[in-house]
C-alpha positions in Angstrom: -121.7 144.6 35.2 -117.9 144.5 35.0 -117.2 140.8 34.5 -113.5 141.2 34.6 -113.7 142.9 38.0 -116.0 140.2 39.3 -113.6 137.4 38.2 -110.7 139.2 39.8 -112.7 139.6 43.0 -113.5 135.9 43.1 -109.8 134.9 42.5 -108.7 137.2 45.3 -111.3 135.9 47.7 -110.4 132.3 47.0 -106.7 132.6 46.5 -105.7 134.9 49.4 -106.3 132.4 52.2 -104.2 129.7 50.6 -101.4 132.1 49.6 -101.2 133.3 53.2 -101.3 129.7 54.5 -98.3 128.6 52.4 -96.4 131.8 53.2 -96.9 131.1 56.9 -95.8 127.4 56.5 -92.7 128.5 54.7 -92.0 130.9 57.6 -92.2 128.0 60.0 -95.7 128.3 61.5 -97.7 125.2 62.5 -100.7 124.2 60.4 -103.5 125.5 62.6 -102.1 129.1 63.1 -101.3 129.2 59.4 -104.8 128.2 58.5 -106.3 130.7 60.9 -104.1 133.5 59.6 -105.2 132.6 56.0 -108.9 132.8 57.1 -108.3 136.1 58.9 -106.7 137.6 55.8 -109.8 136.7 53.8 -112.0 138.3 56.5 -110.0 141.5 56.5 -110.2 141.7 52.7 -114.0 141.2 53.0 -114.2 144.0 55.5 -112.1 146.4 53.4 -114.2 145.7 50.3 -117.4 146.2 52.4 -116.2 149.5 53.7 -115.1 150.7 50.3 -118.3 149.8 48.6 -120.4 150.6 51.7 -122.0 147.2 51.4 -121.7 144.0 53.4 -123.7 141.3 51.7 -125.2 138.1 53.1 -122.6 135.8 51.6 -119.8 137.7 53.4 -121.7 137.3 56.6 -122.1 133.6 56.0 -118.4 133.2 55.3 -117.5 135.2 58.4 -119.8 133.1 60.6 -118.5 129.9 59.1 -114.9 131.0 59.9 -115.8 131.9 63.4 -117.4 128.5 64.1 -114.5 126.7 62.5 -112.0 128.6 64.6 -113.9 127.7 67.8 -114.2 124.0 66.9 -110.5 123.8 65.9 -109.4 125.4 69.1 -111.6 123.1 71.2 -110.6 119.9 69.4 -107.1 120.8 68.3 -107.9 119.6 64.8 -106.8 122.1 62.1 -108.7 120.2 59.4 -111.9 121.7 60.8 -110.8 125.0 59.5 -110.8 123.6 56.0 -114.1 121.8 56.6 -115.8 125.2 57.0 -115.4 125.7 53.3 -117.7 122.7 52.8 -120.1 124.1 55.4 -120.3 127.5 53.6 -120.7 125.8 50.2 -123.3 123.4 51.4 -125.3 126.2 53.1 -125.1 128.3 50.0 -126.2 125.4 47.8 -129.2 124.8 50.1 -130.1 128.5 50.0 -129.9 128.6 46.2 -132.1 125.5 45.8 -134.5 126.7 48.5 -134.9 130.1 46.7 -136.2 128.2 43.7 -138.8 126.4 45.7 -140.3 129.7 46.9 -140.2 131.2 43.4 -137.4 133.8 44.1 -134.2 132.4 42.6 -131.2 134.0 44.2 -129.2 134.3 40.9 -131.8 136.8 39.7 -131.4 138.8 42.9 -127.6 138.6 42.5 -127.7 139.8 38.9 -129.9 142.7 39.8 -127.4 143.6 42.5 -124.5 143.5 40.2 -126.3 145.7 37.7 -127.7 148.1 40.3 -126.4 151.2 38.5 -128.1 150.3 35.2 -131.6 151.4 36.0 -132.9 150.9 32.4 -131.8 147.3 32.4 -133.3 146.7 35.9 -136.6 148.2 34.7 -136.5 145.9 31.6 -135.8 142.9 33.7 -138.6 143.6 36.1 -141.0 143.9 33.2 -139.8 140.6 31.6 -140.0 138.9 35.0 -143.7 139.9 35.3 -144.8 139.0 31.7 -142.4 136.3 30.4 -142.3 132.9 32.1 -139.3 131.8 30.0 -137.3 134.7 31.4 -138.1 133.5 34.9 -137.3 129.9 33.9 -133.7 130.9 32.8 -132.8 132.3 36.2 -134.5 129.4 37.9 -132.4 126.9 35.9 -129.2 128.8 36.5 -129.9 129.0 40.3 -130.7 125.3 40.4 -127.5 124.3 38.7 -125.3 126.6 40.9 -127.0 125.2 44.0 -126.4 121.6 42.9 -122.8 122.6 42.0 -122.2 124.1 45.4 -123.6 121.1 47.2 -121.5 118.7 45.1 -118.3 120.7 45.9 -119.1 120.6 49.6 -119.6 116.8 49.5 -116.5 116.1 47.5 -114.3 118.2 49.7 -115.1 116.5 53.1 -113.6 113.0 52.4 -110.5 114.7 50.8 -109.9 116.7 53.9 -109.3 113.6 56.0 -107.8 111.6 53.2 -105.0 113.9 52.1 -102.1 115.5 54.0 -103.2 118.9 55.3 -100.5 120.8 53.4 -101.7 119.2 50.2 -105.4 119.6 50.9 -105.0 123.4 51.5 -104.1 123.8 47.9 -106.5 121.1 46.6 -109.4 122.8 48.5 -108.7 126.1 46.7 -108.3 124.3 43.3 -111.6 122.5 43.9 -113.4 125.8 44.7 -111.9 127.6 41.7 -112.6 124.7 39.4 -116.2 124.5 40.5 -116.7 128.2 40.0 -115.0 128.1 36.6 -117.2 125.1 35.4 -120.4 126.8 36.6 -119.5 130.1 35.1 -118.6 128.4 31.8 -121.9 126.5 31.8 -123.8 129.7 32.6 -122.3 131.6 29.7 -123.0 128.7 27.3 -126.5 128.3 28.6 -127.3 131.9 28.2 -125.8 132.0 24.7 -127.9 129.0 23.7 -131.1 130.6 25.0 -130.2 133.9 23.2 -129.6 132.0 19.9 -132.9 130.1 20.3 -134.8 133.4 21.0 -133.2 135.0 17.9 -134.2 132.0 15.7 -137.8 132.3 16.9 -137.8 136.0 16.1 -136.5 135.4 12.6 -139.2 132.8 12.0 
């Protein structure tokens, strides 16, 4: 897995809409069309990546659907804040999916990591073996999935009151900062957790 490429992709996905939004505002566009153009730019990037990689994943579908619903509601109500609220809808649904996958015994983070390492067949075979015979291996991915699910839900809940409590031009940037901050905290925790588990396993081996 190319971690650098993954981080750059996340930054582009999260940063592009807000960059387009502020560029449109500087150019004199109203808030609603600026938000819609920012969301459209994100969808176009998703489509380009999907065509290039010949892969359109479930998360991209969820984001596209959320944007479509937000556009419809914003047009019907005239409230541009609903476009920002779709970020909470997407995060909330993702959090529920992550938590629900643990309840059925198939944590989504394990499936995601397999997808990111799809070209490393030896690693996938090793992981499949460990999944079958080592409960602690399954527990690691279950814990990671639970934490990411809880984090996504927390982000969704924190964003909603901010959307209607802050000026829209301010909240467009705050929403992106909240999303990036949540991802950074979760990624940092994941790396620390995996390192602690690896150190613990090495200690047991030495004993």
